[in-house]
C-alpha positions in Angstrom: 48.2 9.8 163.3 51.0 8.1 165.2 51.5 4.4 165.9 49.8 4.7 169.3 46.5 5.5 167.7 44.2 2.4 167.4 43.3 1.0 164.1 39.9 0.4 165.3 38.2 2.1 168.3 35.1 0.4 169.4 32.4 2.2 171.3 30.6 -0.4 173.4 32.0 -3.4 175.2 29.0 -5.7 174.9 29.2 -9.0 173.1 29.0 -7.4 169.7 31.8 -4.9 170.4 34.0 -7.5 172.1 33.5 -9.8 169.2 34.6 -7.1 166.7 37.6 -6.4 168.9 38.5 -10.1 169.1 38.1 -10.5 165.3 40.1 -7.4 164.6 42.9 -8.4 167.0 43.2 -11.8 165.3 43.9 -9.9 162.1 46.7 -8.0 163.7 44.9 -4.7 164.1 45.5 -2.3 167.1 42.2 -2.2 169.0 40.8 -0.1 171.7 37.4 -0.7 173.3 35.5 2.0 175.4 32.7 0.7 177.6 30.5 3.0 179.7 30.0 0.4 182.4 31.5 -3.0 182.6 32.5 -5.2 179.5 30.0 -7.9 178.8 27.3 -6.5 181.0 23.8 -5.2 180.4 21.9 -7.1 177.7 25.0 -9.2 176.9 24.9 -10.6 180.4 21.2 -10.6 180.9 20.1 -12.7 177.9 19.6 -16.4 177.8 22.1 -17.4 175.1 19.9 -19.3 172.7 21.4 -19.9 169.3 18.7 -20.9 166.9 17.2 -20.1 163.5 13.5 -20.4 162.3 13.9 -19.5 158.6 11.0 -18.8 156.3 11.3 -19.4 152.5 13.0 -16.7 150.6 10.4 -14.3 149.0 11.4 -13.8 145.3 15.0 -12.7 146.0 18.3 -14.4 146.3 19.7 -11.5 148.4 20.9 -12.5 151.8 18.4 -12.1 154.7 18.5 -12.2 158.4 18.5 -15.9 158.6 21.7 -16.0 156.6 23.4 -14.0 159.2 22.1 -16.3 161.9 23.2 -19.4 160.1 26.7 -17.9 159.6 27.0 -16.9 163.3 26.1 -20.2 165.0 29.1 -22.1 163.6 31.4 -19.2 164.6 30.1 -19.5 168.2 31.1 -23.2 168.2 34.5 -22.4 166.7 35.2 -19.4 168.9 34.1 -21.3 172.1 36.8 -23.9 171.5 39.5 -21.3 170.7 38.5 -19.1 173.6 38.7 -22.1 176.0 42.2 -22.8 174.8 43.2 -19.1 174.9 41.7 -18.1 178.3 40.7 -21.2 180.1 37.1 -20.0 180.2 34.4 -22.4 178.9 31.8 -20.3 177.1 29.4 -23.3 177.5 28.5 -23.8 173.8 26.4 -26.9 173.4 24.0 -28.3 170.7 21.3 -29.2 173.1 18.4 -29.2 170.6 15.0 -27.5 171.1 11.3 -28.1 171.1 9.1 -25.4 169.7 5.5 -25.7 170.9 2.4 -24.4 169.2 -0.6 -23.6 171.4 -4.2 -24.3 170.4 -4.7 -20.7 169.1 -2.2 -21.6 166.3 -4.5 -24.5 165.1 -6.0 -22.3 162.3 -5.5 -22.4 158.6 -3.1 -19.4 158.8 -1.3 -20.8 161.8 -0.8 -24.2 160.1 0.4 -22.4 157.0 3.0 -20.5 159.1 4.3 -23.8 160.5 4.5 -25.3 157.0 6.5 -22.2 155.8 9.0 -22.6 158.7 9.4 -26.3 157.8 9.9 -25.4 154.1 12.4 -22.7 155.0 14.3 -25.0 157.3 14.5 -27.7 154.6 15.7 -25.2 152.0 18.6 -24.1 154.3 19.5 -27.4 155.7 18.3 -26.7 159.2 17.1 -30.0 160.6 13.5 -29.8 161.8 10.9 -32.4 162.4 7.1 -32.1 163.2 6.3 -34.1 166.3 3.1 -34.7 168.2 2.7 -33.6 171.8 3.1 -37.3 172.8 6.3 -37.6 170.8 7.6 -34.3 172.4 6.8 -35.8 175.8 8.9 -38.9 175.0 11.8 -36.6 174.3 11.4 -34.5 177.4 9.3 -36.3 180.0 9.6 -33.5 182.7 7.9 -31.0 180.4 4.1 -30.6 180.1 3.0 -30.6 176.6 -0.7 -30.7 177.3 -2.6 -28.1 175.2 0.0 -27.9 172.4 -1.6 -28.9 169.2 1.8 -29.7 167.6 5.5 -29.2 168.1 8.7 -29.0 166.0 11.9 -30.7 167.1 15.2 -28.8 166.2 17.9 -31.3 167.1 20.8 -28.9 166.2 19.7 -25.8 168.2 22.4 -24.6 170.5 23.1 -22.4 173.5 26.0 -20.5 175.0 26.6 -19.2 178.5 26.7 -15.6 177.6 28.2 -14.2 180.8 31.1 -16.5 180.4 31.4 -15.7 176.8 31.7 -12.0 177.7 34.4 -12.7 180.2 36.3 -14.9 177.7 36.1 -12.3 175.0 37.3 -9.5 177.3 40.2 -11.5 178.6 41.2 -12.7 175.1 41.1 -9.1 173.7 43.5 -8.0 176.6 45.7 -11.0 176.1 46.0 -10.2 172.4 47.2 -6.7 173.2 43.8 -4.9 173.0 43.1 -1.9 175.3 39.8 -2.3 177.1 38.7 0.8 179.1 35.7 0.5 181.4 33.7 3.4 182.9 34.2 5.7 179.9 31.1 7.1 178.2 31.3 8.5 174.7 29.4 11.7 173.8 29.8 11.6 170.1 31.8 10.6 167.1 34.5 12.9 165.9 34.4 13.6 162.1 36.3 16.0 160.0 36.2 16.4 156.2 34.2 13.3 155.5 36.5 11.1 157.6 36.2 9.7 161.1 39.0 11.0 163.4 38.0 9.3 166.7 35.4 10.0 169.4 34.7 12.6 172.0 34.1 11.2 175.4 31.7 12.7 178.0 34.7 14.4 179.8 35.4 16.4 176.7 38.5 14.4 175.7 39.1 13.7 172.1 40.2 10.1 171.5 41.7 9.6 168.1 41.4 6.5 166.0 41.8 5.4 162.3 38.4 3.7 162.3 35.5 3.8 164.7 32.8 1.2 165.3 29.6 2.2 167.2 28.4 -1.0 168.9 26.4 0.9 171.4 23.3 -1.3 171.8 20.2 0.4 173.2 22.2 3.7 173.6 23.0 4.1 169.8 20.5 6.9 169.4 22.5 9.0 171.9 25.4 9.7 169.5 24.3 12.9 167.6 26.7 12.6 164.6 25.8 9.0 164.1 22.1 9.5 164.0 22.6 12.4 161.6 24.7 10.4 159.3 22.9 7.2 159.6 19.3 8.3 160.5 17.9 4.8 161.1 20.2 4.5 164.2 17.9 7.1 165.7 15.1 4.6 165.7 17.0 2.1 168.0 15.2 2.2 171.3 15.4 0.2 174.6 13.2 -2.8 174.8 13.2 -4.2 178.4 13.4 -7.9 178.9 12.8 -9.5 182.3 14.2 -13.0 183.2 13.7 -15.5 186.0 16.4 -17.8 187.2 16.0 -21.1 189.0 18.9 -23.1 190.5 18.0 -26.8 190.7 20.0 -29.8 192.0 20.2 -31.2 188.5 18.5 -30.4 185.1 15.0 -31.5 184.6 15.3 -31.5 180.8 18.0 -30.9 178.2 16.4 -29.1 175.2 15.4 -25.5 174.8 11.6 -25.1 175.1 10.1 -22.3 173.1 6.5 -21.0 172.9 6.0 -17.9 170.8 8.3 -15.3 172.3 8.8 -17.1 175.6 11.4 -19.8 176.4 13.1 -22.0 178.9 16.8 -22.6 178.8 18.2 -25.4 180.9 21.9 -25.3 181.8 23.9 -28.5 182.4 24.6 -27.5 186.0 20.9 -27.1 187.0 20.4 -23.5 186.3 17.1 -22.9 184.4 16.4 -19.5 182.8 12.8 -18.4 181.9 12.3 -15.5 179.6 11.4 -13.1 178.4 9.2 -10.0 178.5 9.4 -7.3 175.8 8.4 -4.0 177.3 8.6 -0.5 175.9 9.4 1.5 179.1 12.4 3.6 178.1 15.6 3.1 180.1 14.0 1.5 183.1 16.0 -1.7 183.5 14.1 -2.9 186.6 12.0 -6.0 187.3 8.3 -5.7 188.0 6.1 -8.0 190.2 3.8 -8.5 187.1 6.6 -9.4 184.8 8.2 -11.9 187.2 4.8 -13.4 188.0 4.1 -14.0 184.3 7.4 -15.7 183.8 6.9 -17.9 186.9 3.4 -18.9 185.7 4.8 -19.7 182.2 7.5 -21.9 183.8 5.2 -23.7 186.2 2.7 -24.5 183.4 5.4 -26.2 181.3 7.3 -27.7 184.2 4.9 -28.9 186.9 7.8 -30.0 189.2 8.5 -26.3 189.7 5.0 -25.3 191.0 5.7 -23.4 194.2 9.4 -23.5 193.8 11.0 -20.1 194.5 13.3 -18.8 191.7 16.8 -17.9 192.9 16.6 -14.5 191.3 15.1 -12.3 188.6 16.6 -9.5 186.5 15.9 -7.1 183.7 17.9 -5.3 181.1 17.6 -3.3 177.8 17.8 -4.8 174.3 18.6 -2.6 171.4 15.2 -2.6 169.8 14.7 -1.9 166.1 11.6 -2.5 164.1 11.7 -3.8 160.6 14.9 -5.1 159.0 17.7 -5.4 161.5 20.4 -5.2 162.6 22.3 -2.1 161.2 25.7 -3.4 160.2 28.5 -2.1 158.0 30.2 1.2 157.1 28.4 4.4 156.9 28.4 5.7 153.3 29.9 9.1 152.9 32.2 8.9 156.0 35.4 7.1 155.6 36.2 4.8 158.6 32.9 4.9 160.4 31.1 1.6 161.1 28.0 0.5 162.9 26.9 -2.8 164.5 23.7 -2.0 166.3 19.9 -2.7 166.5 20.2 -6.4 167.0 16.9 -6.5 168.9 16.5 -9.9 170.6 19.3 -11.6 168.9 22.5 -9.7 169.7 24.1 -12.7 171.5 23.5 -15.0 168.6 24.7 -12.5 166.0 27.7 -11.3 167.9 30.4 -13.4 166.1 29.1 -12.8 162.6 28.8 -9.0 163.4 32.3 -8.9 164.7 33.8 -10.8 161.9 31.9 -8.7 159.3 33.3 -5.4 160.8 36.8 -6.7 161.2 36.7 -7.9 157.5 35.5 -4.6 156.3 38.2 -2.6 158.2 40.8 -4.9 156.6 39.4 -4.6 153.1 38.1 -8.2 153.1 34.8 -9.7 152.1 32.5 -10.2 155.2 31.1 -13.7 155.9 27.7 -12.6 154.5 27.2 -9.8 152.0 25.9 -6.8 154.0 24.0 -4.7 151.5 20.7 -5.5 153.3 21.9 -4.0 156.6 24.1 -1.2 155.7 23.8 2.1 157.6 22.8 4.6 155.0 24.1 8.2 155.3 21.9 11.1 155.0 24.7 13.4 153.6 28.5 13.6 154.0 29.9 15.7 156.8 
């Protein structure tokens, strides 16, 4: 291969792919990113940007788990946000705003209370600050939020958020400024492999694009690369999970902290934008809003924030997460194929895990140790090609 061939070709220009490109470029690698639509779009743009961790106690093993990835990624968000602001002039909006997690009456059961205690134990063991508070104490922290009906709450003072659309713009610009090649509107049909080694990719126009190493950071579309699913069969189980959002634009924020209840949440931005999410629907590749989904999110918001009863949201949207049941994400090099890497199947946490995923792949390509040992998440090969 000649010097024009990238050291790392990344398929997918979402936050995970852009993060891998940024981390690789910082190490001096030649990087090319191929994105089927627009860099930083789809689920990377559509999410709420919550950065939090709710660890449970370790279960009889010292092996790294999902929470270790999360706790390694959030400080990287903070570090990168400062560096990207200096490099690009784009403020990714990282802030440690804190969060209140509310537990509804149906959790006031022996098993529900035990689950809360396990979260508290897990937080204590991993130095995640967390404090049980009563609904009245939660109300004192956020007077505009309705805590009636919650039987208890947990305050997480260090939880953070990031403006994910801005982060995508900053990463794309930083990659270009560092000499990376970012090509939009190019769909990849498959990975190109010969004699047990990756040679590049084949795009949907039939063009072979050579590379020394290839990363599949293809989100909800990961199962559409035949060679990848044959080599790492679990990638075939990645499927689209639709998430709908509602966005309000207010003159000023009504509260500061993230508010979470089960899988639903409110994310207030400092400029008055308020995001409410999210549904989780198994509807294939239909990334459209529904009247029912939007109404559910509005009802959730109005129940928690009475000042918004009857207020029309500015807009709503939907997009597709890379859903993967069980242990996720899939992260690392495919065994049996030299130079082929995967960072996919992040489910609802791709934004949060993007920096640690990117740093991990860049480290592996350079022969370095990743921030967290990856044995738990490796894409296992079925057989060499």
